[in-house]
C-alpha positions in Angstrom: -7.9 -37.7 -20.7 -5.3 -39.7 -19.1 -2.7 -38.8 -21.9 -3.5 -35.3 -21.5 -3.2 -35.6 -17.9 0.2 -37.1 -18.2 1.1 -34.3 -20.6 -0.1 -31.7 -17.9 2.3 -33.2 -15.3 5.2 -33.0 -17.7 4.7 -29.8 -19.3 2.2 -28.0 -17.2 4.4 -25.6 -15.3 5.4 -24.0 -18.8 1.3 -23.2 -19.2 -1.4 -24.9 -21.0 0.0 -23.8 -24.7 3.0 -26.2 -24.0 0.6 -29.3 -23.1 -1.3 -28.7 -26.2 1.7 -28.4 -28.4 3.2 -31.5 -26.8 -0.3 -33.3 -27.7 0.0 -32.1 -31.2 3.7 -32.2 -32.0 4.6 -35.4 -29.7 6.1 -35.0 -26.2 9.5 -36.4 -27.3 9.7 -34.0 -30.0 9.0 -31.1 -27.9 11.2 -32.3 -25.1 14.1 -32.5 -27.6 13.4 -29.0 -28.6 13.3 -27.7 -25.3 16.5 -29.3 -24.3 18.2 -27.9 -27.4 16.8 -24.4 -27.2 15.4 -24.1 -23.7 11.7 -23.4 -23.2 10.6 -20.6 -25.3 8.5 -17.5 -24.2 4.9 -18.2 -25.6 5.4 -16.1 -28.5 8.2 -18.2 -29.6 6.0 -21.1 -30.0 4.4 -19.0 -32.7 7.6 -18.1 -34.4 8.5 -20.2 -37.5 11.3 -22.7 -37.0 10.6 -23.7 -33.4 7.4 -25.8 -33.9 6.1 -27.1 -37.3 3.5 -25.2 -39.2 1.0 -27.7 -38.4 1.4 -27.6 -34.7 1.7 -23.7 -34.8 -1.8 -23.8 -36.6 -3.0 -26.2 -34.1 -2.2 -23.8 -31.1 -3.9 -21.1 -33.0 -7.3 -22.9 -33.8 -6.9 -24.0 -30.2 -6.7 -20.6 -28.6 -9.7 -19.2 -30.8 -11.8 -21.9 -29.4 -10.7 -21.3 -25.8 -11.5 -17.3 -26.2 -14.9 -18.2 -28.0 -15.8 -20.8 -25.4 -14.9 -18.4 -22.8 -16.8 -15.2 -24.1 -19.4 -16.6 -26.7 -21.8 -13.8 -26.7 -19.2 -11.4 -27.7 -18.7 -13.6 -30.8 -22.3 -13.8 -31.4 -22.2 -17.8 -30.6 -25.1 -19.1 -28.7 -24.1 -22.4 -26.8 -26.8 -24.7 -26.0 -26.8 -27.3 -23.1 -26.2 -30.7 -24.6 -28.8 -33.3 -23.3 -27.2 -36.6 -22.0 -28.1 -39.4 -24.1 -30.7 -41.8 -23.0 -29.3 -44.8 -21.0 -30.4 -48.1 -23.2 -29.8 -51.3 -21.1 -28.6 -54.3 -23.0 -27.5 -57.7 -22.1 -24.6 -59.4 -23.7 -23.4 -63.2 -23.9 -21.4 -64.6 -20.9 -17.6 -64.5 -21.4 -16.1 -67.7 -21.7 -12.4 -68.6 -20.9 -10.3 -69.6 -24.1 -8.8 -72.4 -22.4 -12.1 -73.9 -21.3 -13.3 -73.6 -24.8 -10.5 -75.4 -26.3 -10.7 -77.9 -23.5 -14.3 -78.6 -24.4 -13.4 -79.3 -28.1 -13.3 -75.7 -29.5 -10.7 -74.1 -31.6 -9.1 -70.7 -31.6 -9.4 -68.8 -34.8 -7.2 -65.9 -35.8 
């Protein structure tokens, strides 16, 4: 989620589709395109040549999921509430400092 937040800070002024395009295509690749050709209109994001086909397909899929999630009944989808998984406590072995272990005659295996 931190990476998406970073991308939103960098590309969010252009709109959420630019954030998703940067996530899929790579922020450096999208930045280069925007420097070279300027930020396109949203319609241009789907035009062949600006973004690779894989990224255009990704944007289309994300938009489709976004619309369905916003209006599930309209598309005959039933979204059920997901239950939180049960919390199962467990114990772990105490941590040991590597330097202490070596000093006590242990060895570091790679």
